[in-house]
C-alpha positions, 0 to 999 in steps of 0.5 A: 474114754481117758488114757487113765480110765482105759490102762485101769480098765484093762487091770481091774476087770475080774474074773468069775473067782473076783481075782484079776485077770491078766488080760483083755477080753477076746476080740475080733481082728477089726475091734483089735485093729482099733484098739491098736491104733487108740491104744498107741497114742495113748500108751505107745506101740509096746503096749498096743502091741501087749493089748493086740496079741493079747486079745487075740481069740486064739493061740498066736504062732510064737516065733511072729510072737518072739520076733516082734517083741524082740527085733530092731525095728526100722530106725524111724519106728524104733524112734518112737517106740524109745522116745513115745509117750512123751516124759510127761506123758509116762509120768502120769500114766505111771503115777495114777496106776500106783492108786494100786499098791506094789503090794496089790500088783504082787498079787495080781502077778502071781495068784494066777495059777500055781499050775500054769508057773508049773507048766514053764519054771524049771522043774526042781525049785520052781525058780521065776527068775533069771537062772545062770547057763554056764554052759550051752548044754544047761537044762533049765533045771542046772541053770537055776541050781547054779544060780541057787549055788552062787546065791548061797555063797553070797550068802554063807548061811549058817546054823543057829543065824536067824536069816529071813527073805524078803518075797519067798516065791514058791520056797525055792530059796528057802529049801537052799538054804535049809538042805545046806543049814538044817536048820529050819527053826531061824530060817523065815520068809515073806509073801503077799501071794496068797497062792505061795503062802499056801504052797511054801506052808503045805509042801514045805512046813517054812515060817512064812508069814503074808504080809508087805515087806516093803513096810513091815517092821524087823526091829533092830538087831534081831536078824543076821542076814536077809536075801531077795531074789526077784522082789526088789522089782516090785519096790517103788523109787521113792521106798528103796531108801527107806527100806534099806533104812529098815533093813540096816537097822535090823540087822545085827552088826556084821550081817549082810543082805544080799539082793538079786534083782534088775535095775534100769540103766542110764539116767531116765527114771521113767523109759516108755517100757515103764508104761507097758509093763504096768500091763504086768506089774500095776503099780510096780515101777523100776529104780535105776541102779546108780540111785540103789547103790546111793541109797544103799550107801545112805542107809548105813551099808557097804557094798562088797559085791556088785556082779551082772547076769544075763536074763535072755536065756532064763526068758528064752527057755520059759517062752519054749516051754509055755509053748510046749505045754499051751494047751494046757495052759489054755484050758488053766488060765485061758487063750488069752492069759496065755498069749500074754505070758508068751508076749511079756517074756519076749518082750523082756526079752528084748527090754535086756537085750536093748540094755534097758535094764541088767540084773545084778547081784548085791551083797550089803554089809552093815559093819 
């Protein structure tokens, strides 16, 4: 079986409800070991490790997962992890996964179960994005409020302004903006998750539409402000500049875009980590941060703010909460999906700890 077909099989397997399953089927130890060897050759050690953990028929010991996915391995092995698959192989594997649109990838990840995400996200907002832990005593709830206040300060929303959120999750920031302005009529959002759409409409009554924010038409000089929290990561590099141009055209003079997202450091546009990320967000590919800034300038924006933030405490908090609620998670989504998310949070912690990517907040102004 080719490497291309193997990774498609992993992603395209559907469960009884017809939705893609974020897991491999449970397998015995000999089968998992054999697959680990094959996946290491095809996709590299991080992907092989994630599949090995995911397919365990029993819960994996949490601290073992955390240690294995966050540690720095001995130099020879770390060198392999950091360089294999080779660049041409990485590009071929990732581009083939682009048979899934980025929109499909978003739905694939988020439409698992609202109840599942409630097990580990903060209980006030349900933010699925980096929080701001300002003191060692901050709870996840306080840290997410800190983040919401920070972004509110960048956005400076006012009643009467037409404001749209791109990729609005469970309505977390829309609630915070509405609480500040009291204006629901001029606040809108867009999502690709049917589960999130139903959740927002039913619980909060916000004006949210099911659409692809990457390609939708926003009109000309129709909005005062746009903002996005954790959605730009799903915009493929080739789509970023066209999106920036549409947002610039849609803003009234003096308008702004506030973005919270993580992007790649350095100069490698196809790092090995983007191969293993296809198991979590198929069809997505991060862009270099330097490219984001260049494309924003090309679109006509003026950069007035670019701050860096630490994602690691949030990932550890989600990991710990999911561990605390593993029995409930197993009942909702199964052992394999729970194992996979624990591996995902730990691997993501290492992704930021090793400096592969950084969480940024930008303010882009239209003069």
